[in-house]
N, C-alpha and C positions, 0 to 999 in steps of 0.2 A: 510414766505411764499414767496418760490420762482418760483414755477412752477404750472400753472392753465391750465386743459383741460377744453375746452367747446365743448359740443356736439351740433352739427349744422345739422338740419335737411331741410333748405332750405324751409321751410314755409313761410307763410305771416309775420310771428313773429321774423324772424331771424334778421333782422336790430336791433330790439327792445332788445332782448338778447344778441346780440353781442355789443352793446352800453353800456349795463350794464356791461359785461364782461371787456370790455375795461377799463372803469372806475375803476374797481376793479383790474385790472393789474397795472394801474398808481398810484393807491393809495399804494400798495405792492411794487411797482417796480419789478413786477413779469413777468417771459415770459410766453406768453399765447399760446398754442397749441390749434387750430380750427381745430376739428376732424369732417368729415363727413363720415358716413358709409353707402356705396352704396350696394345695393341689389345684390347677385352674380347671375349670369347668371343660369336660372332653367336647371335642368337636363331634357331631353326628352327620356321617354321611347320609345325603339325601335331606336335610334339614337346612334352612338358612340360618335358624336360630336353634339352640338346645330346645328340648321338648320342654314345656313350662312346668311340669310337676318334678322334672330333675333339678331345673334352675331354681325352683323355690325351694326345694331340700339343701342345695348347696348353698344357698343364701342364708338359711338358718343355722347350718353348719359353721358356716364363716362368722356371724354373727357371735355364736356361743364362742368359738375360737378367739374372737377379739375381747370378749368379756374375760376369759381367761388368763391371756396375756396381760391384760391391764390389771388384773387382781393381784399377779405376780408381782409386777411392777410397783403396785401400790403397797404392796406387803412390804416389799424392799424399801421404799421411800419411808414406810413406818418404822423401820428400823435404821433409818438415818443414811441410806445409801441413794446417791441420785440415779434413778433408775426410770428408764421409760421403753413400753414394750411397743414393738412393730409387727404388723401381721401382712404379709406381702403374697402374692400368687405368684408361682412360676416355677421352673426348674430350680431345686434346691441348692446345688452348688453355686449356679450362676448368679442366683439371687444373693445369696449370702456374700459372694466376692463383690458384686456391683454394691451392695450396701456397705460393705466393708470399706470400700473404696471411696463413696459418697460420704460417709461418717467419719473418714479419715482415722480410723480406729488403729491403736497400737498392738492389740491383741485379739484373736478370734479364740473363743472357748468353746469347745463342744465335747461330747460325751461320749464313751465308746463302749459298746456290749459286744459280745460275742454272739455271731449268729451262725446257724448251720451254711454248708457249701451252696445249698439251691438259694436260700437268701440272699448269700454274697454274690451269687452268680446272677440273680434277677437284677438285684436294686444296689449291689455294689457298698461302698463305706464311703460315708460322707466325710469322716475324718481323714480316711486317706486321700481322697480326692482333693479335699480343702488342701492338705500338707503339698500335693502335689502341683497345684494350680495356683499358690500364692506365694507371694514374698514377705506378707504378714505374718509374724509369729502366730503360731496356733498350739494352743495348750489342750491337749488331749488327756481328759479324766476318765480312767477307768471306773465304770460303775459296777459296782456290784450285782451278782444274781440274786 
């Protein structure tokens, strides 16, 4: 196993997931790609371009997320793991699968937390969708509550 892609969503369990992924990368001497998928700026009906204040807020948010993913990658590099952070916009599952293919990864790692019925109905499960839609092995870490 040479290359591992980790889906990072910056929730309160991100550190736990990245700690597990770092240990896995060390064990296999694998390169670790940390991928965060940002929500793209919504289209507004009646506007050619999104309102300026919304775009400005979104750009600042994206800059902060880029800094966070870079900091995680740097921390892992300091710990002896070949790691690189990526931040892309788009539909989460599609972006993860496309990047996994582009990077020729051997394993996709993601976390799983229990959510209530309404959350699952509205947003679905990233881990379940990845397992259904790819031939690349997916390692799902159950994250503690």
